[in-house]
C-alpha positions as CSV (number, residue, x, y, z in Angstrom):
1,X,121.7,104.6,119.6
2,X,122.9,107.0,117.0
3,X,121.9,110.3,115.5
4,X,120.9,111.0,111.9
5,X,123.7,112.5,109.8
6,X,122.2,116.0,109.2
7,X,124.0,116.3,105.8
8,X,122.0,113.3,104.5
9,X,118.7,114.5,106.0
10,X,117.4,117.6,104.3
11,X,113.9,117.2,105.6
12,X,113.2,118.2,109.2
13,X,110.1,116.9,110.9
14,X,107.8,119.0,113.0
15,X,108.0,118.4,116.7
16,X,105.6,115.9,118.4
17,X,103.1,117.5,120.7
18,X,103.6,116.7,124.3
19,X,100.9,115.6,126.7
20,X,101.0,114.0,130.2
21,X,100.9,110.4,128.7
22,X,103.8,110.9,126.3
23,X,106.0,113.3,128.2
24,X,108.5,110.7,129.5
25,X,108.7,109.2,126.0
26,X,109.5,112.6,124.4
27,X,112.0,113.5,127.1
28,X,113.8,110.2,126.6
29,X,114.2,111.0,122.9
30,X,116.2,114.1,123.9
31,X,118.7,111.6,125.5
32,X,118.7,109.3,122.4
33,X,116.6,106.7,124.1
34,X,113.4,105.0,122.8
35,X,110.9,104.1,125.5
36,X,107.9,101.8,125.1
37,X,105.0,101.3,127.5
38,X,104.7,97.9,129.1
39,X,101.7,96.5,130.9
40,X,102.5,94.7,134.1
41,X,99.0,93.1,134.2
42,X,99.0,91.4,130.8
43,X,102.8,91.5,130.1
44,X,102.4,93.2,126.7
45,X,104.1,96.3,125.3
46,X,102.0,98.9,123.5
47,X,102.5,101.9,121.3
48,X,101.4,104.8,121.2
49,X,102.3,105.7,124.8
50,X,99.3,105.9,127.0
51,X,98.6,105.2,130.6
52,X,95.8,102.6,130.1
53,X,96.8,99.4,128.4
54,X,94.9,98.9,125.1
55,X,95.1,95.1,125.5
56,X,93.5,94.6,128.9
57,X,92.5,98.0,130.2
58,X,94.9,98.0,133.2
59,X,96.5,101.2,134.4
60,X,99.5,99.2,135.8
61,X,101.9,100.3,133.1
62,X,105.6,101.2,133.2
63,X,108.2,102.6,130.8
64,X,110.8,100.2,129.4
65,X,113.8,101.1,127.4
66,X,113.6,99.6,123.9
67,X,116.6,98.0,122.2
68,X,115.6,100.1,119.2
69,X,115.9,97.2,116.8
70,X,113.2,95.9,114.5
71,X,112.2,95.1,110.9
72,X,110.2,96.8,108.3
73,X,106.6,95.4,108.1
74,X,105.4,97.8,105.4
75,X,106.6,101.1,103.9
76,X,105.9,103.8,101.4
77,X,108.1,106.4,99.7
78,X,106.6,109.9,99.1
79,X,108.1,111.6,96.0
80,X,105.3,113.7,94.6
81,X,103.9,116.9,96.0
82,X,106.7,117.2,98.7
83,X,109.8,119.4,98.7
84,X,112.1,116.5,99.6
85,X,111.2,112.8,99.1
86,X,110.8,110.8,102.3
87,X,110.0,107.3,103.4
88,X,107.6,106.1,106.1
89,X,107.3,102.6,107.4
90,X,105.6,100.4,110.0
91,X,108.5,98.9,112.0
92,X,107.9,95.9,114.2
93,X,110.2,96.2,117.2
94,X,111.8,93.3,119.1
95,X,109.5,94.2,122.0
96,X,106.5,93.2,119.9
97,X,105.0,96.6,119.0
98,X,104.6,98.2,115.6
99,X,105.2,101.9,115.1
100,X,104.7,104.2,112.2
101,X,107.9,106.1,111.7
102,X,110.2,107.8,109.1
103,X,113.1,106.0,107.5
104,X,116.5,107.8,107.2
105,X,120.0,107.4,105.9
106,X,119.0,105.0,103.2
107,X,118.5,104.6,99.4
108,X,114.7,104.7,99.1
109,X,114.8,102.4,96.1
110,X,116.5,99.6,98.2
111,X,114.1,99.5,101.1
112,X,112.5,96.1,101.5
113,X,109.8,94.5,103.7
114,X,111.7,92.4,106.3
115,X,114.7,94.6,106.3
116,X,116.4,95.0,109.7
117,X,116.4,98.6,111.1
118,X,117.6,100.4,114.2
119,X,116.5,103.6,115.8
120,X,118.3,106.9,115.2
121,X,117.5,110.4,116.4
122,X,117.1,113.6,114.5
123,X,116.4,117.2,115.5
124,X,113.0,118.5,114.5
125,X,112.1,121.9,113.1
126,X,112.3,123.5,116.5
127,X,115.4,121.6,117.8
128,X,113.8,118.8,119.8
129,X,114.8,115.3,118.9
130,X,112.5,112.6,117.6
131,X,113.1,109.0,116.5
132,X,113.5,107.6,113.0
133,X,114.9,104.3,111.8
134,X,117.7,103.4,109.4
135,X,118.8,100.1,107.9
136,X,121.2,98.0,110.0
């Protein structure tokens, strides 16, 4: 997993708020790792991290390291009313989950649905790391 080139990323995101259910997820980001929750009862991954599986209601869930690879399902580029243009996308990961995320290190005019992406990590406004995705 790689980090965002700070020269190409003028916009720093605010830090996510930690809670008991996402603490391990946020700590893994500090080590450039993306974790997803996996349910041992129904064998499905889920996002956003939470203890109870949204598919079957089981609390038998574990953290699994994601390959950090996926493809863009949908996206939007914000250009008006913001200091620096930015792009957000729903990315469907190989593990089967979709996550809303920011896109980085790309020409916003060349983003396409179905485009392959990989996770990268960027420091937030207060120095924590968070995940974003960039084209492969």
